[in-house]
N, C-alpha and C positions, 0 to 999 in steps of 0.2 A: 387443311389449313396450311397455306404457303404463299410465297410472293414472287421470288425471282425466276429467271428463265430456266435454270438448271433443275428446278422442281417440276417443270412441265412434263418431261419424259417419265418421271416417277408416277405422277398422277395419271398419265396416259396409260401406263402399264396396269395400274390398279383398275382403271375404268374398263380394261379389257376383260377382267374376270369378276368385277363386283359393281354394284350400283353405288355411285357417288350421289348421296342425297343432296348435299349442298357444299359450297365452297366458301371459305373465309380467306380473305386476302387483304393486303394493305390498301388504303384509299388511294385514288388517283393523285399523282403529284405533278407539279409544273416541271417541264423538261425543256432544256435548250434555251437559247437566247430569247426566244419569243414566249417562253414560259407556258407552253401548251400543256394543258391538263392531260396527263397520259395514264392509262390504266396499266396495272402490273401485267406481266406476261401470263401469270396464272389466271388473272381476271379475264383476259382476252381468250385464253384457252377454254375456260369454263363457259363463257358466252357462246363460243363456237359449237359447244356441245349442248347448249340449252340447259345448262346446270345453273340453278339459282346461286347468286353471288351475294355475299355480305361483306361490307368493307369496314365494319366496326364490331368488335367483340361484344359490345353492348347489345347487339342485335342477335346474340346467341339464342336460337330457337328451342326453348325448353320443351315445346310441344312435339318436336320431331324426334322419332325413335331411330336411333342408330346403334349398330353393333360395336363400331370402333371409330375413334377420332384419330386421323393420321396427320401428323404435324411435321413439316419440313421447311426450315428457314422462313417461318411466318413472321418473326420479328416482334411478337407481342407476348408479354408474360401472361399466362393463363391463370385464372383464379379458380377457386373451389367450385363455383357454379358450373364451370366447364369440365373440370377434372372429375367431378362426381357424376357427370351425365352418362359417361361410357368410358371404357378403357382408352387411355390416350397414349398412342405410340408415337415416339419422336425419332426421326432419322437424324442422328447427330454425327457430324463429320470429324470426330477426333477419337483418340484412344482413351476414353474416359477412365479415371477422373482427370486426365490431362486435358487442358484447354476447355474448361467449361466457360460458357458465356457467348458473347455476340459474334466473335470473329475467329473461329477455330481454324478455318482453312488458311486465311491470310497469315495468321500468327504462326502456323507450322512452317509455312514457306519462308516467311520473314526470318524465322529463327534457324533456318537451314536444316530442318529435320529431313531425314531420308526415308521415313516411313510414318504412316498414320493409320487410322482405322475408321470404319463406319460402325456406329453402334445403334442398334434398334433398342430403344429404352422406354421405360415407363415414365411418364411425366408426373412430377409431384410439384408441390408449391415452391420448394427450393430449386433454384435454377440448375438444370442438368444434373441433379443429384439422385435421380431415380435408379431403380434396378435395371440391369441390362439383360435383354432376352437373347440377343444375337450380337456377335462381334466379328467383323472381317477386316483383316489388315491389308494394306496396300502400300506400294512403294511410291515415293516422291522422287522423280528424276531431278538431276542437277539443273536442268533448264525448264522444268515444268512450271507453268504459270498458274495463277488462280483459276483461269478459265479451264486449263487442262485438268486440274484436280476436281473442279466442279463437275466435269464430264464423268470422271471416274466415280465420284460419289453418287452421281445420278444413276449410273448403270448398276452399281453395287446396291445402293439403297432401294431401288425399285425391285430388284430380285429378292432382297431380304424381306421386304414387306409381303410380297406375294407368297413366299415360302412360309412365312409365319402365319398368314391368314388361312392357308390351306390346312394347317394343323397346329393351332395355338398351344394345345396341351403338350406338344412335343418340346416346347422351349420354356423351361422354368426360368423365373426371374432370379438373377444373380446380383447381389449387392456389389457396388463398386468398392475396390480395395486400393488403398494407398492415399497419399496426401494429394488433394486436388490442387490444380493450378487454374488460373482464370485469365481470360482474355478481356480486351476492351475494344471499343469502337475506335477505328483509326480516323484521324482528322487530316485536313489539308496541310497542317503544319508537319505531320509525320512524313509527307511526301517530299519535303525539301531534302535534297541530297547533301550530306556532310562528306566532303571529299577527303577528309582525314581518316575516314573509315576504310577498311580493307576492300579491295576489289570484289571479293566474294560477298561481303556484307552489303555492298551497294547493289550487286546483282540480285541478291535475295530480296532486297527492298523493291527494286524495279519490277521483278516478276510477281511480287505479292500485292503491293499497293500502288506501284508506280513511283516515278521519280521526277521532281521538278528542280530546275537549276537555271543558272545563267551561263551562257557560252558566248564569249566575246560581247557581253552586254545584252545578249538576246535572251528573253525568257523562253525556255524550252522545256517541253515535257518529254522525257526519255521513256519510251514505251516498250522497247525491246533490247535485251542484252543477252550475251552468253559468255561462258568462261572458256578461254583457251589456255589450259594449264592454270597458272596463277594470275593470268592477265584478263582484264575485263574488255570485252569487245562490244561496242555500241552498234546496234542493228537498225533501230528505228527511232525517229524523233518527230516531234511536232512543234515547230516554232509558234509563238503566240500569233494568232490571227491567220495562220496558214494551215494547209492540209498536211496530214502525216506524210513523211518521206523517209527514204532510207538514208543511212548515215553518210554515204558517199555523196549523195546529192546535196545534203546540207553543207558538207565540207567544201564542195565545189562552189557553193554560193558565197563562201567566205573569201574567195579569190586569192588564195595563197596566204592569207593572214595567219599568224601563229595562233593556235587554238588555246584559249584560256578558259578553264572551267571555274564556275563560281564567281565570275566577274562580269 
């Protein structure tokens, strides 16, 4: 069970050693200006391997016998009918009980964390509260983006699942210890840049969820930044209605005008 692109390499590794009986993923969604109905990356991957696909948890096939249910960024809360059908293993990208919930990767980057972890855990009815079988920590670099961390999680998570499935008895379940913290879904409002925040806070925002602002009255999406000491350097932008471009090209288009942010 999974949906986004970074899950595909995980499922691909599993398919190399095990039979995947069926795939559950989110239903196709309208994408782009033309609102073209588009299947999820996991959906397309499953079809390329002729694996049956379900796009609603209501379709959960109680008649199918499975040894394990593997869940990674599925985006749907599972109920007892699924949890009781077989052991449910979830690949969770945070150092539990820190960052339970919908957006652990973006939240850790937004908060400026320098490390996180991948936890292979048992799914229970309470969100991300199950026991942990395996835990592997990793570093978050100063300029790592959500895409960069997703690749790390994909590589680590895929190996963890394979290792566990080779010998499940080797990995006892360990209850989570400590006070849990929770994440939330980010909205378009969160992407608006508050230029009164520190350069590093703005950098963390851009590399996690993106940043929208006005520059000289132009609506701009800032898609790439880096830190030079304590200063923020803008690398890439996309003005409204135009293609992405590097910062220098955008400034050249202003023809020497004084740059005003947030106006």
